[in-house]
Backbone as ProteinMPNN parsed JSONL, in Angstrom:
{"seq_chain_A": "MAVPVSSYLLVALILFCVGMYGALTKRNAVIVLLSIELMLNAVNINLVAFAKMGLHPALTGQIFTLFTMTVAAAEVAVGLAVLIALYRNRDTVNVDEMDSMKR", "coords_chain_A": {"N_chain_A": [[-36.485, 7.955, -2.503], [-34.532, 5.618, -3.909], [-31.52, 3.866, -3.292], [-29.297, 2.787, -5.744], [-28.434, -0.639, -6.599], [-25.893, -0.887, -7.56], [-24.351, 0.953, -6.169], [-24.124, -0.179, -3.617], [-22.712, -2.464, -4.337], [-20.343, -1.327, -5.272], [-19.26, -0.168, -2.951], [-18.904, -2.521, -1.459], [-17.058, -3.809, -3.111], [-14.828, -2.109, -2.952], [-14.291, -2.313, -0.201], [-13.748, -5.061, -0.009], [-11.462, -5.234, -1.64], [-9.635, -3.636, -0.201], [-9.453, -5.179, 2.113], [-8.383, -7.552, 1.014], [-5.922, -6.636, 0.075], [-4.705, -5.944, 2.516], [-4.632, -8.467, 3.757], [-2.919, -9.901, 2.111], [-0.512, -8.48, 1.993], [0.402, -7.461, 4.456], [2.401, -8.011, 7.396], [1.856, -8.33, 10.051], [0.02, -10.311, 12.225], [-2.355, -9.594, 13.503], [-3.323, -7.51, 11.928], [-3.764, -8.949, 9.599], [-5.882, -10.62, 10.42], [-7.833, -8.631, 10.893], [-8.112, -7.704, 8.29], [-9.224, -9.904, 7.02], [-11.678, -9.884, 8.277], [-12.704, -7.518, 7.205], [-13.069, -8.347, 4.572], [-15.048, -10.287, 4.93], [-17.126, -8.641, 5.824], [-17.602, -7.202, 3.502], [-18.713, -9.193, 1.933], [-21.038, -9.586, 3.415], [-22.361, -7.148, 2.957], [-22.923, -7.438, 0.242], [-24.674, -9.662, 0.349], [-26.892, -8.631, 1.765], [-27.596, -6.506, 0.091], [-28.299, -7.812, -2.338], [-30.412, -9.351, -1.42], [-32.216, -7.403, -0.711], [-32.638, -5.97, -3.072], [-33.38, -7.802, -4.989], [-35.281, -9.878, -7.351], [-37.403, -10.991, -5.946], [-37.79, -9.639, -3.097], [-36.602, -10.592, 0.082], [-36.007, -11.966, 3.38], [-33.804, -13.593, 3.344], [-31.15, -12.883, 2.713], [-30.44, -11.276, 4.912], [-30.594, -13.187, 6.923], [-28.612, -15.024, 6.149], [-26.496, -13.278, 6.439], [-26.462, -12.9, 9.216], [-25.674, -15.483, 10.008], [-23.136, -15.516, 8.835], [-21.889, -13.469, 10.265], [-21.862, -14.647, 12.778], [-20.153, -16.824, 12.363], [-17.863, -15.366, 11.73], [-17.357, -14.078, 14.16], [-16.731, -16.278, 15.771], [-14.476, -17.117, 14.405], [-12.724, -14.998, 14.867], [-12.404, -15.183, 17.639], [-11.16, -17.715, 17.931], [-8.924, -17.291, 16.294], [-7.595, -15.151, 17.621], [-7.003, -16.434, 20.024], [-5.2, -18.424, 19.158], [-3.245, -16.723, 18.17], [-2.39, -15.391, 20.51], [-1.297, -17.566, 21.891], [0.805, -18.239, 20.144], [2.279, -15.876, 20.323], [3.111, -15.974, 22.96], [4.886, -18.121, 22.846], [6.738, -17.455, 20.816], [7.296, -14.739, 21.003], [6.566, -12.816, 19.117], [4.408, -11.331, 16.631], [4.67, -11.508, 13.99], [3.932, -12.671, 10.835], [5.652, -13.931, 9.056], [7.533, -15.245, 10.631], [6.23, -17.365, 11.715], [6.391, -20.173, 10.805], [6.603, -22.854, 11.34], [5.457, -25.689, 13.245], [6.771, -26.631, 15.448], [9.264, -25.542, 17.799]], "CA_chain_A": [[-35.417, 7.803, -3.48], [-33.82, 4.382, -3.597], [-30.111, 3.779, -3.657], [-29.15, 1.658, -6.682], [-27.647, -1.769, -6.113], [-24.498, -0.691, -7.963], [-23.656, 1.677, -5.096], [-23.777, -1.177, -2.602], [-21.667, -3.332, -4.884], [-19.098, -0.567, -5.337], [-18.736, -0.091, -1.583], [-18.444, -3.857, -1.1], [-15.854, -4.081, -3.886], [-13.723, -1.342, -2.35], [-14.01, -2.918, 1.101], [-13.119, -6.364, -0.233], [-10.111, -5.01, -2.165], [-8.803, -3.167, 0.909], [-9.207, -6.347, 2.954], [-7.481, -8.472, 0.337], [-4.602, -6.019, 0.09], [-4.168, -6.093, 3.859], [-4.368, -9.881, 4.068], [-1.825, -10.42, 1.302], [0.735, -7.72, 2.062], [0.847, -7.105, 5.809], [3.116, -9.06, 8.115], [1.324, -8.431, 11.401], [-1.099, -11.254, 12.228], [-3.574, -8.901, 13.91], [-3.789, -6.796, 10.741], [-4.292, -9.964, 8.682], [-7.21, -10.988, 10.921], [-8.743, -7.517, 10.629], [-8.345, -7.658, 6.847], [-10.179, -10.974, 6.717], [-12.98, -9.396, 8.734], [-13.173, -6.565, 6.202], [-13.546, -9.104, 3.423], [-16.33, -10.892, 5.309], [-18.131, -7.582, 5.848], [-17.951, -6.909, 2.109], [-19.651, -10.248, 1.531], [-22.307, -9.302, 4.087], [-23.011, -6.051, 2.234], [-23.476, -8.02, -0.986], [-25.823, -10.509, 0.682], [-28.029, -7.788, 2.124], [-28.005, -5.735, -1.091], [-29.001, -8.675, -3.275], [-31.688, -9.76, -0.828], [-33.117, -6.246, -0.708], [-32.91, -5.48, -4.423], [-33.614, -8.907, -5.912], [-36.596, -9.965, -7.974], [-38.353, -11.248, -4.87], [-37.118, -9.248, -1.849], [-36.911, -11.468, 1.216], [-35.08, -11.854, 4.503], [-32.764, -14.619, 3.278], [-29.828, -12.237, 2.77], [-30.175, -10.879, 6.286], [-30.38, -14.406, 7.713], [-27.266, -15.487, 5.807], [-25.553, -12.324, 7.032], [-26.35, -13.226, 10.642], [-24.836, -16.677, 10.12], [-21.765, -15.123, 8.503], [-21.353, -12.706, 11.399], [-21.611, -15.601, 13.855], [-18.93, -17.547, 12.008], [-16.757, -14.411, 11.829], [-17.051, -13.871, 15.579], [-16.027, -17.474, 16.233], [-13.149, -17.109, 13.776], [-11.892, -14.023, 15.579], [-12.081, -15.715, 18.967], [-10.163, -18.777, 17.771], [-7.718, -16.684, 15.74], [-6.883, -14.412, 18.668], [-6.454, -17.404, 20.974], [-4.004, -18.991, 18.529], [-2.252, -15.651, 18.095], [-1.834, -15.185, 21.848], [-0.433, -18.717, 22.181], [2.03, -18.083, 19.356], [3.056, -14.761, 20.863], [3.764, -16.431, 24.194], [5.984, -19.029, 22.51], [7.713, -16.88, 19.884], [7.494, -13.314, 21.314], [6.34, -11.996, 17.934], [3.168, -11.553, 15.894], [5.042, -11.433, 12.596], [3.465, -13.869, 10.138], [6.79, -14.591, 8.411], [8.266, -16.043, 11.595], [5.365, -18.459, 12.18], [6.42, -21.075, 9.67], [6.66, -24.249, 11.738], [4.653, -25.99, 14.423], [7.694, -26.832, 16.578], [10.283, -24.502, 17.929]], "C_chain_A": [[-34.557, 6.613, -3.079], [-32.372, 4.461, -4.065], [-29.955, 2.591, -4.602], [-28.222, 0.583, -6.126], [-26.175, -1.614, -6.496], [-23.706, 0.082, -6.917], [-23.232, 0.728, -3.981], [-22.631, -2.066, -3.076], [-20.326, -2.613, -4.971], [-18.457, -0.444, -3.958], [-18.183, -1.445, -1.15], [-17.167, -4.216, -1.849], [-14.652, -3.361, -3.295], [-13.316, -1.957, -1.018], [-13.305, -4.26, 0.949], [-11.688, -6.187, -0.731], [-9.158, -4.508, -1.083], [-8.467, -4.33, 1.837], [-8.252, -7.332, 2.321], [-6.058, -7.925, 0.306], [-3.943, -6.194, 1.459], [-3.815, -7.526, 4.2], [-3.155, -10.413, 3.311], [-0.493, -9.712, 1.514], [1.247, -7.459, 3.472], [1.487, -8.298, 6.5], [2.591, -9.285, 9.535], [0.067, -9.302, 11.372], [-2.41, -10.593, 12.643], [-4.164, -8.151, 12.717], [-4.364, -7.783, 9.72], [-5.687, -10.407, 9.127], [-8.228, -9.879, 10.676], [-9.072, -7.416, 9.142], [-9.329, -8.747, 6.416], [-11.585, -10.576, 7.16], [-13.553, -8.369, 7.764], [-13.739, -7.286, 4.983], [-14.889, -9.775, 3.728], [-17.443, -9.845, 5.376], [-18.531, -7.158, 4.441], [-18.935, -7.944, 1.574], [-21.018, -10.019, 2.165], [-23.065, -8.178, 3.396], [-23.639, -6.576, 0.951], [-24.716, -8.859, -0.702], [-27.058, -9.673, 0.982], [-28.525, -7.008, 0.909], [-28.775, -6.6, -2.075], [-30.331, -9.156, -2.717], [-32.7, -8.617, -0.886], [-33.547, -5.868, -2.127], [-33.226, -6.577, -5.426], [-35.004, -8.881, -6.527], [-37.698, -10.172, -6.946], [-37.674, -10.887, -3.547], [-37.576, -10.107, -0.674], [-35.863, -11.236, 2.301], [-33.926, -12.845, 4.424], [-31.37, -14.015, 3.346], [-29.467, -11.816, 4.178], [-29.908, -12.094, 7.164], [-28.998, -14.977, 7.429], [-26.208, -14.571, 6.403], [-25.386, -12.581, 8.528], [-25.494, -14.471, 10.859], [-23.375, -16.346, 9.828], [-21.126, -14.345, 9.636], [-21.049, -13.621, 12.578], [-20.328, -16.379, 13.592], [-17.716, -16.624, 12.123], [-16.373, -14.158, 13.281], [-16.311, -15.078, 16.157], [-14.616, -17.527, 15.658], [-12.212, -16.142, 14.483], [-11.493, -14.558, 16.944], [-11.009, -16.796, 18.871], [-8.846, -18.203, 17.251], [-6.916, -15.919, 16.777], [-6.306, -15.349, 19.722], [-5.184, -18.046, 20.425], [-2.887, -17.95, 18.477], [-1.608, -15.374, 19.451], [-0.91, -16.337, 22.226], [0.873, -18.635, 21.402], [2.899, -16.955, 19.881], [3.778, -15.171, 22.144], [4.957, -17.328, 23.905], [7.087, -18.364, 21.699], [8.063, -15.428, 20.171], [7.393, -12.428, 20.075], [4.971, -12.318, 17.347], [3.415, -11.435, 14.393], [4.688, -12.748, 11.906], [4.628, -14.629, 9.511], [7.565, -15.509, 9.346], [7.459, -17.217, 12.153], [5.27, -19.513, 11.096], [6.51, -22.557, 10.069], [5.857, -24.451, 13.013], [5.525, -26.204, 15.657], [8.677, -25.697, 16.634], [11.659, -25.064, 17.848]], "O_chain_A": [[-33.93, 6.618, -2.019], [-32.061, 5.05, -5.101], [-30.431, 1.498, -4.296], [-27.35, 0.853, -5.3], [-25.302, -2.158, -5.819], [-22.498, -0.119, -6.794], [-22.119, 0.821, -3.464], [-21.709, -2.376, -2.322], [-19.281, -3.23, -4.766], [-17.244, -0.6, -3.819], [-17.115, -1.514, -0.542], [-16.282, -4.86, -1.284], [-13.579, -3.947, -3.157], [-12.127, -2.105, -0.739], [-12.372, -4.562, 1.693], [-10.792, -6.91, -0.296], [-7.996, -4.912, -1.05], [-7.331, -4.456, 2.295], [-7.397, -7.894, 3.006], [-5.098, -8.673, 0.492], [-2.768, -6.55, 1.55], [-2.808, -7.778, 4.862], [-2.442, -11.281, 3.814], [0.558, -10.292, 1.239], [2.448, -7.252, 3.649], [1.153, -9.449, 6.22], [2.861, -10.321, 10.142], [-0.844, -9.054, 10.583], [-3.474, -10.999, 12.176], [-5.38, -8.159, 12.522], [-5.349, -7.474, 9.05], [-6.581, -10.553, 8.293], [-9.364, -10.157, 10.293], [-10.198, -7.076, 8.78], [-10.167, -8.523, 5.543], [-12.566, -10.897, 6.49], [-14.76, -8.352, 7.525], [-14.764, -6.883, 4.432], [-15.767, -9.821, 2.866], [-18.584, -10.137, 5.02], [-19.684, -6.792, 4.212], [-19.873, -7.608, 0.851], [-22.045, -10.233, 1.52], [-24.287, -8.249, 3.263], [-24.761, -6.202, 0.609], [-25.703, -8.774, -1.434], [-28.149, -9.979, 0.501], [-29.732, -6.862, 0.714], [-29.803, -6.169, -2.598], [-31.282, -9.347, -3.474], [-33.894, -8.842, -1.086], [-34.697, -5.489, -2.348], [-33.329, -6.295, -6.62], [-35.8, -7.981, -6.26], [-38.785, -9.605, -7.057], [-37.043, -11.747, -2.932], [-38.77, -10.32, -0.465], [-34.956, -10.417, 2.149], [-33.135, -12.928, 5.363], [-30.488, -14.59, 3.983], [-28.322, -11.975, 4.602], [-29.072, -12.028, 8.065], [-28.286, -15.371, 8.353], [-25.147, -15.031, 6.823], [-24.274, -12.487, 9.048], [-24.683, -14.515, 11.783], [-22.477, -16.846, 10.506], [-19.948, -14.537, 9.937], [-20.08, -13.393, 13.303], [-19.514, -16.569, 14.495], [-16.653, -17.056, 12.567], [-15.19, -14.036, 13.597], [-15.374, -14.919, 16.94], [-13.674, -17.931, 16.34], [-11.034, -16.443, 14.674], [-10.345, -14.395, 17.358], [-10.053, -16.792, 19.648], [-7.773, -18.587, 17.718], [-5.69, -16.023, 16.814], [-5.231, -15.085, 20.259], [-4.201, -18.195, 21.15], [-1.722, -18.268, 18.715], [-0.401, -15.146, 19.525], [0.146, -16.114, 22.817], [1.936, -18.932, 21.946], [4.125, -17.065, 19.885], [4.916, -14.765, 22.382], [5.941, -17.301, 24.643], [8.261, -18.685, 21.883], [9.047, -14.926, 19.628], [8.065, -11.399, 19.994], [4.441, -13.414, 17.529], [2.474, -11.278, 13.615], [5.105, -13.817, 12.352], [4.59, -15.858, 9.443], [8.194, -16.463, 8.887], [7.964, -17.978, 12.978], [4.201, -19.731, 10.527], [6.493, -23.424, 9.195], [5.608, -23.508, 13.764], [5.076, -25.986, 16.782], [8.897, -24.984, 15.654], [12.636, -24.321, 17.94]]}, "name": "protein", "num_of_chains": 1, "seq": "MAVPVSSYLLVALILFCVGMYGALTKRNAVIVLLSIELMLNAVNINLVAFAKMGLHPALTGQIFTLFTMTVAAAEVAVGLAVLIALYRNRDTVNVDEMDSMKR"}
């Protein structure tokens, strides 16, 4: 019994909407980074679902997903490094207070 592609798309839509809500409304930079990761995972679900359920099923969706996960891991590493540097200089992780490059 196969799961329809609409189920995958619904899960990805919910995950993307939760990530977008978190990225747009939260003030904590760590939560914003986690929300962006949720949005990237929603895209990964779509890539795998379309590759699996397409007219010609292939591994291209899984390969693109691996590249996306690699970019996401690099983004998290750079983002956390920038966040730690900002925390050391400003003593806060509040996004609203990070509005200039100089102190």
